[in-house]
C-alpha positions in Angstrom: -8.0 -8.8 10.7 -8.2 -4.9 10.4 -9.8 -3.4 7.3 -9.8 0.1 5.9 -10.3 2.5 3.4 -8.1 5.2 1.2 -8.5 8.7 3.1 -8.2 11.6 0.6 -9.3 14.1 2.7 -10.4 15.0 6.3 -14.0 14.6 5.5 -13.6 11.0 4.3 -12.9 9.8 7.9 -16.3 10.5 9.3 -17.4 8.8 6.3 -15.2 5.6 7.1 -15.7 5.0 10.5 -19.5 5.1 9.5 -19.1 2.3 7.9 -17.6 0.7 10.9 -14.0 0.1 9.0 -11.1 0.1 11.6 -8.8 2.6 10.2 -8.0 5.1 7.1 -5.0 5.2 4.6 -4.2 8.5 4.0 -3.4 9.3 0.7 -0.5 12.5 0.7 0.2 13.7 -2.6 1.0 17.2 -1.1 3.0 17.1 2.2 2.6 20.4 2.7 -1.2 19.6 2.7 -1.1 17.2 5.0 0.8 18.9 7.5 -1.9 21.6 7.5 -4.3 18.9 7.7 -2.5 16.7 10.4 -4.2 18.9 13.6 -7.9 17.8 11.7 -6.7 14.5 11.4 -6.5 13.7 15.0 -9.0 15.8 15.7 -11.4 13.5 13.4 -10.5 10.4 15.5 -9.7 11.4 19.1 -11.4 8.9 22.0 -12.0 6.2 19.5 -9.9 3.1 18.2 -9.9 4.3 15.0 -6.2 5.1 13.6 -4.1 5.6 10.3 -1.8 4.2 7.6 -0.1 6.6 5.3 0.8 6.0 1.8 3.2 8.1 0.7 3.7 10.7 -2.4 4.8 9.5 -5.9 8.1 9.2 -7.3 7.6 10.9 -10.2 9.9 9.6 -13.6 11.1 6.5 -12.2 14.1 6.1 -14.6 15.4 9.7 -13.8 18.1 9.5 -10.6 18.5 13.1 -10.6 14.7 13.6 -9.8 14.5 10.8 -7.4 17.5 12.0 -5.2 16.0 16.1 -5.8 13.0 15.8 -5.7 11.1 12.6 -4.2 13.8 11.7 -1.8 13.0 15.1 0.3 9.9 15.1 -0.3 9.8 11.4 1.8 12.3 12.8 4.5 9.8 15.9 5.1 6.6 12.8 5.1 8.4 10.6 8.0 8.5 12.8 10.5 4.5 13.7 10.4 3.6 10.2 9.8 4.9 9.8 13.6 3.2 13.3 14.4 -0.1 12.0 13.4 0.8 8.8 15.2 0.6 6.2 12.4 3.2 3.6 12.0 3.7 2.9 8.4 4.4 4.4 5.2 3.8 2.8 2.0 5.8 4.3 -0.7 5.9 3.4 -4.3 9.3 2.6 -6.2 9.1 1.0 -9.4 11.3 -1.9 -9.4 10.8 -3.6 -12.6 13.9 -4.4 -14.7 11.6 -4.6 -18.1 11.0 -0.6 -17.6 13.3 0.9 -15.2 17.4 0.2 -16.0 19.3 -1.8 -13.8 22.0 1.2 -12.7 18.5 3.0 -11.2 17.1 0.3 -9.6 20.4 -0.5 -8.0 20.4 3.2 -6.9 16.9 2.5 -5.7 18.2 -0.1 -3.1 20.8 2.4 -1.7 17.8 5.3 -1.9 15.7 2.9 0.2 18.7 2.3 2.5 18.7 5.8 3.6 14.6 6.0 3.9 14.5 3.4 6.7 17.5 4.7 8.2 15.8 7.7 8.8 12.2 5.9 9.3 13.3 4.0 11.8 14.9 6.6 13.7 11.1 7.5 14.0 9.7 4.3 14.6 7.8 4.3 11.5 8.0 1.1 8.8 8.3 1.3 5.7 6.8 -1.0 3.5 7.5 -0.7 -0.9 4.4 -1.8 -2.8 4.4 -4.1 -5.8 3.2 -2.4 -9.1 4.1 -4.6 -11.6 6.6 -6.5 -10.4 7.3 -10.5 -9.7 8.3 -11.7 -6.4 11.6 -12.7 -8.1 12.1 -8.9 -9.3 11.9 -7.7 -5.9 13.6 -10.8 -4.0 17.1 -9.0 -4.3 15.8 -5.9 -3.0 14.1 -7.7 0.4 17.9 -9.4 0.6 19.4 -6.3 0.9 17.1 -4.3 2.6 15.8 -7.1 5.9 13.8 -4.0 7.6 12.1 -3.6 4.5 8.0 -4.5 4.4 6.0 -5.0 1.4 2.5 -3.8 1.2 1.1 -6.4 -1.2 -1.5 -4.9 -3.9 -3.3 -7.6 -5.1 -5.1 -5.0 -7.9 -1.5 -4.8 -9.3 -1.2 -8.3 -8.8 -3.1 -8.8 -11.9 -1.6 -6.7 -14.3 0.7 -7.8 -16.9 0.2 -11.4 -15.8 -1.8 -14.6 -16.6 -2.4 -15.7 -13.0 -2.5 -13.0 -10.4 0.9 -12.4 -8.8 -0.3 -12.8 -5.4 0.1 -15.9 -5.1 3.4 -16.4 -5.7 4.1 -13.4 -3.4 2.6 -15.0 -0.7 4.3 -18.1 -1.5 8.0 -16.5 -2.2 7.7 -13.4 0.5 5.1 -14.6 3.3 7.4 -12.8 6.5 7.4 -9.3 4.2 3.6 -8.9 3.8 2.6 -6.4 6.4 0.0 -4.7 4.4 -2.3 -5.4 1.8 -4.2 -3.4 -0.6 -7.6 -4.8 -2.7 -9.2 -3.0 -5.4 -10.4 -4.8 -8.7 -9.8 -4.5 -12.7 -9.7 -6.7 -15.9 -6.2 -7.6 -15.9 -4.1 -5.8 -19.1 -0.8 -4.4 -19.7 -0.9 -0.3 -19.3 -1.3 1.7 -16.5 -4.7 2.9 -18.0 -5.4 -0.8 -17.0 -5.2 -0.5 -13.4 -9.2 0.7 -12.8 -9.7 0.5 -9.2 -12.9 -1.1 -9.7 -14.8 -1.9 -6.4 -14.3 -5.8 -5.5 -16.2 -8.0 -7.2 -16.4 -5.9 -10.0 -13.6 -7.2 -12.2 -12.1 -10.7 -12.5 -9.7 -10.3 -9.5 -10.2 -14.2 -7.5 -10.6 -12.8 -4.1 -11.9 -15.3 -2.8 -8.6 -17.2 -3.5 -6.1 -14.9 -2.5 -8.1 -14.3 0.6 -7.6 -18.4 1.5 -3.7 -18.1 0.6 -3.5 -15.2 3.4 -5.1 -16.9 5.9 -3.6 -20.5 5.6 -0.6 -17.8 5.8 -1.8 -16.7 9.1 -2.2 -13.1 7.9 -4.1 -11.0 10.4 -2.4 -7.4 9.8 -4.3 -4.4 7.8 -6.3 -4.5 4.7 -7.2 -1.6 2.8 -9.7 -1.4 0.2 -8.4 1.2 -2.2 -11.0 3.1 -3.2 -13.3 6.5 -3.2 -15.8 5.9 0.2 -18.6 5.6 -1.9 -17.2 2.4 -3.8 -16.4 1.4 -0.4 -19.8 1.6 0.6 -21.2 -0.5 -2.9 -18.5 -3.7 -1.9 -17.7 -3.5 1.3 -20.2 -6.6 2.9 -18.7 -8.6 -0.2 -15.6 -7.9 0.9 -16.4 -9.0 4.3 -18.0 -12.0 3.6 -15.5 -13.2 1.5 -13.2 -12.7 4.5 -15.5 -14.6 6.8 -15.1 -17.4 4.5 -11.6 -17.8 3.7 -11.3 -18.1 7.5 -13.5 -20.9 7.3 -11.7 -23.0 4.1 
């Protein structure tokens, strides 16, 4: 298992490396700023085993096809070559597919959208994952069936929202082969975006011990991002490592 943290600036890289983390997942809200920072990011890890994953820009209005096509799609087309230039091989993106909140015709459009994104990403040797937001595995099954090259970034914190039981368990059961990256952060459950608190692991109600055991049984040994600010990662990193160690023994 490779353990990493969120990177929002070049300065964050040194902080994560000092904690002994394996990688940083660079958040890319602004593609131009990311491009300008690329040389600095590469310099920060030169000569080390530390590596980068990437998290793409937000999609904007999830029901606005025109905006998705004219704004979000070009942003991703600009981002993918930069991910390759960085030396990274994974880009996680948000594309909301929950039929409770996103219109059916928009979901159909988004499947075609993803197909085009994947075609470009493959040409740059970049893997694309979508991240579960409020969706259930049942919501995403048709998407993955239509797109065999698409991966899943399992967001354990998001799995706690709009759910009686964390949906991570069902994702592990129903889409095990598509889980290619994991995000962890804590919350108290809830039913709105405001409940996505991104608390340090152990400060909310997410049952990380049980979820880590399920991932261990699955044989998951890829990457896991503690999706917090560096000072918050520092608060919980030992707890996370202990939970992972105990899950491997269970």
